[in-house]
C-alpha positions in Angstrom: 7.0 -25.6 -83.2 8.1 -24.9 -86.8 4.4 -24.9 -87.9 3.5 -22.3 -85.3 6.3 -20.0 -86.4 5.1 -20.4 -90.1 1.5 -19.6 -89.2 2.6 -16.5 -87.2 4.9 -15.4 -90.1 1.9 -15.7 -92.5 -0.2 -13.3 -90.4 -0.7 -9.7 -91.6 1.6 -7.0 -90.0 -1.1 -5.6 -87.7 -1.9 -9.1 -86.4 1.8 -9.8 -85.8 1.9 -6.5 -83.8 -1.2 -7.5 -81.7 0.3 -10.9 -81.1 3.7 -9.3 -80.1 2.0 -6.9 -77.7 -0.1 -9.7 -76.2 3.0 -11.8 -75.8 4.9 -8.9 -74.2 1.9 -8.3 -71.9 1.9 -11.9 -70.8 5.6 -11.9 -70.2 5.3 -8.7 -68.1 2.4 -10.3 -66.1 4.5 -13.4 -65.6 7.5 -11.4 -64.4 5.3 -9.4 -62.0 3.8 -12.6 -60.6 7.3 -14.1 -60.2 8.6 -10.9 -58.6 5.6 -10.9 -56.2 6.2 -14.5 -55.3 9.9 -13.8 -54.6 9.0 -10.8 -52.5 6.4 -12.9 -50.6 9.0 -15.7 -50.1 11.6 -13.1 -48.8 9.2 -11.6 -46.4 8.2 -15.0 -45.1 11.8 -16.0 -44.6 12.6 -12.8 -42.8 9.6 -13.3 -40.5 10.6 -16.9 -39.9 14.2 -15.8 -39.0 12.8 -13.2 -36.6 10.5 -15.8 -34.9 13.0 -18.6 -34.7 14.6 -17.6 -31.4 11.2 -17.0 -29.9 9.9 -20.4 -31.1 13.0 -22.1 -29.7 12.5 -20.3 -26.4 8.9 -21.5 -26.3 9.9 -25.0 -27.1 12.4 -24.8 -24.3 9.7 -23.7 -21.9 7.4 -26.4 -23.2 10.1 -29.0 -22.5 10.7 -27.7 -18.9 7.0 -27.1 -17.9 7.2 -29.9 -15.3 10.4 -28.5 -13.8 8.9 -25.0 -13.7 5.7 -26.3 -12.1 7.7 -28.2 -9.4 9.8 -25.1 -8.8 6.7 -22.9 -8.5 5.1 -25.3 -6.0 8.4 -25.4 -4.0 8.6 -21.7 -3.9 5.0 -21.4 -2.9 5.6 -23.8 0.0 8.6 -21.8 1.1 6.7 -18.5 0.9 3.9 -20.0 3.0 6.4 -21.0 5.6 7.9 -17.5 5.7 4.7 -15.3 5.4 1.2 -15.4 6.6 -1.3 -16.9 4.1 -3.5 -14.7 1.9 -6.6 -16.4 3.3 -6.1 -14.6 6.7 -7.6 -11.1 7.0 -5.3 -8.3 8.0 -6.8 -7.8 11.5 -6.3 -11.4 12.5 -2.9 -11.5 10.9 -1.8 -8.5 12.9 -3.2 -9.8 16.1 -1.6 -13.2 15.6 1.8 -11.7 14.9 1.5 -9.4 17.9 0.6 -12.3 20.2 3.5 -14.3 18.8 6.0 -11.5 19.5 4.5 -10.9 23.0 4.8 -14.6 23.8 8.5 -14.7 22.6 9.3 -11.7 24.8 7.5 -13.2 27.9 9.1 -16.6 27.3 12.5 -14.8 27.3 11.7 -13.4 30.8 10.9 -9.8 29.6 7.9 -8.0 31.0 5.9 -6.6 28.1 4.7 -3.1 28.9 3.0 -2.4 25.6 2.5 -3.4 22.0 0.8 -1.9 19.0 -0.1 -3.1 15.5 0.5 -0.4 12.9 -1.3 -0.1 9.6 -0.2 -2.4 6.7 2.0 -1.2 3.9 1.2 -2.7 0.5 3.9 -4.1 -1.7 3.8 -6.1 -4.9 2.5 -9.5 -4.0 2.4 -9.0 -0.2 1.5 -6.7 2.6 3.9 -5.7 5.4 2.4 -5.4 8.9 4.5 -3.5 11.4 4.4 -4.1 15.2 5.9 -2.0 18.0 6.6 -3.7 21.3 8.0 -2.2 24.5 9.3 -4.4 27.3 11.8 -4.5 30.2 14.0 -7.1 31.7 17.6 -8.3 31.6 20.1 -8.2 28.8 20.0 -12.0 28.7 16.3 -11.7 28.1 16.8 -9.3 25.2 19.3 -11.7 23.7 16.9 -14.6 24.0 14.0 -12.7 22.5 16.2 -11.6 19.5 17.3 -15.2 19.0 13.7 -16.4 19.3 12.6 -13.8 16.6 15.3 -15.2 14.3 13.8 -18.7 14.5 10.1 -17.7 14.4 7.9 -18.8 11.6 6.2 -17.2 9.8 9.2 -14.9 9.5 9.4 -11.9 11.8 11.7 -9.1 10.4 13.4 -6.9 13.0 13.2 -3.3 11.8 14.8 -1.6 14.8 16.0 -2.4 18.4 16.5 0.3 21.1 17.9 -0.8 24.4 18.1 1.7 27.3 19.6 0.9 30.7 17.3 1.2 33.7 18.5 1.7 37.2 17.4 -0.9 39.7 17.7 0.4 43.2 16.8 -2.9 44.8 19.5 -4.9 42.9 22.3 -2.6 41.8 24.3 -5.4 40.4 21.5 -6.6 38.0 21.5 -4.9 34.7 17.9 -4.1 33.7 17.1 -2.5 30.4 14.1 -1.1 28.6 13.5 -2.6 25.1 11.8 -0.8 22.3 11.4 -3.3 19.4 9.9 -2.6 15.9 9.2 -5.7 13.9 7.4 -6.5 10.6 5.6 -9.6 9.3 4.6 -10.3 5.8 1.1 -11.4 4.5 0.8 -12.8 1.0 -1.9 -11.3 -1.2 
């Protein structure tokens, strides 16, 4: 090291100046490179800190994939039990639901005087098919049909019930009523 300093000291003044400028340039270049590396490291650390919660969440999902898959299958089975399958077309779904409601009313002792399937209403993931039914019979029959609708599968949603008394001149003690029933069924998409 001592020899290097002697040889630099022996150089002429303009050579010392060039060596000094060259050395300063190399130092500035080294500082710029070090600064750039520190900046790159800081940006990487910041990105990593920003991504850590997301990575942890993804790792949590990856660990619970099987549980999520089982849950999804279970929910799918429950949905299929509550709604008509997506493989049925709308016309046959409406007709099947209409026949189901008519059968429930007739089994409860009501005389069905009319029924109509209304157009479907689209929702996210399913379609709602509305059905209007008119029938007549006793209050016990109305009670039975409402209980039967509650137990029906696929699920039949009661939108409105109108019960109007009807005079029966042959049997004044029997309470007959006219029933106007609006129900909906769901069809998966």
